[in-house]
Every structure is written in structure tokens, then in C-alpha cells.
N, C-alpha and C positions, 0 to 999 in steps of 0.2 A: 112304645110299640110292643105288643105281646109276642112272645116267642112261639114259633110253630115247631112242633115236635112230631116226628114220624119215623117209621122204620125203613131200612133198606136191606134187602136180602140179596147178597151176591150169589150168582149162579154160574156154573162152569161153561154154559153154552147158550147161544141165542135160541136154539130150539127149546131148551129147557125153560128159558125165560118166557117164551111164547106159550108153551104148554102150561106152565105154572100160572100165568095170567088167565088163560082160558078156564082152567079148573077152578081157580080162586073166584073168578067172577060168577061161574056157574053155581058155586057154593054160597054166593051172596056176600063175599068179602070185597072190601074196597081196596083193590090192588091194581096197579098199572105198571107197565114197563117204562123204565127211564134209562137214559144213558148212565153208565156207572160213573159216579162222581170222580173227578180227577184225583182227589185226595185218597181214594181207596184203590186197592190193588185187586184185580180180578182177572180171570183167564178169558173172559169175553167182555165185550163193551156194553152189555146191558145188565140191568138189575131190576128187582121188583120193589116198588115203593108201596108201603102198606101203612094202615093205621095201627098204632101200637096195641089197641084193644084186640086186633085181629092176629097178633103175633103167634099165640099158641095154636090157634085154629089153622093158620097158614102153614106153620112148620109141620103140624100133624098131617095136614092134607098132602103136602109135598112128600113127606116120609111114607105115607100110606100108598101114594101113587108111584113111589120109586124114583122121584125126581130129586136129584142131588142139589144141595145148596152149599156154598162155600163158607159163608159167614153172615151173621146178622149184626147190623149197626143201628144205633139210635142216632138220628140226626136232629139237631136243634138249630133252627134258622132264627137269627136275631138281626133284623134289618138285612144287610147285604152279606152278613157273615154266617157261615154254616159250620158247625163243629160236629164231628162224628165220634161216637164211642162204640168200640167193638163190644158186643154183648155175648156172643157165642160163636163158636166155629162148628161147622157141619160135619 
């Protein structure tokens, strides 16, 4: 079975998750709100899931719009196991 790899952006509030998703979708990025994975620590219960090819565009958009993000992780799902690697802190 092939591994599925994607990004997870942790955000500090539900409001910022909702605003970030709305702005990203308007910009044509494949982003959606997900519950923050239990293995990750965040100040709110929601995060943004995105395609890795959209990472630079997403962070630039969030920064440009003044929406804070806490950290970026790359997730790798292999069967039922998901591992997370912290890439950057906001």
C-alpha cells in the first residue's frame, strides 16, 4: 500500500482555522479544516490539512492576511499508522 503524505498547519483558534480555510479555497488551494490530531499539541482543536505542493502558497497567504499559525507538520499515513514530522514553527 502506498503512503499518503500531506501537511497539517496548527492554528491558535477555531476562528483562524475557518478564515484560513475560506481564504485558501478562494485562492484555489486544496485546504480543509480537520480536528487536530491527538499526537500534536495545539491551542485549539482544529487544524488545516493541505497538499504539500501548496505549503509555501498557504503560509504566504496566511502571513499576508495576518492569520497566525503555530506550526507546520508533514504527515505520512501508511495503512493505519500516521507519523508526524514538525517542519516549522510560526
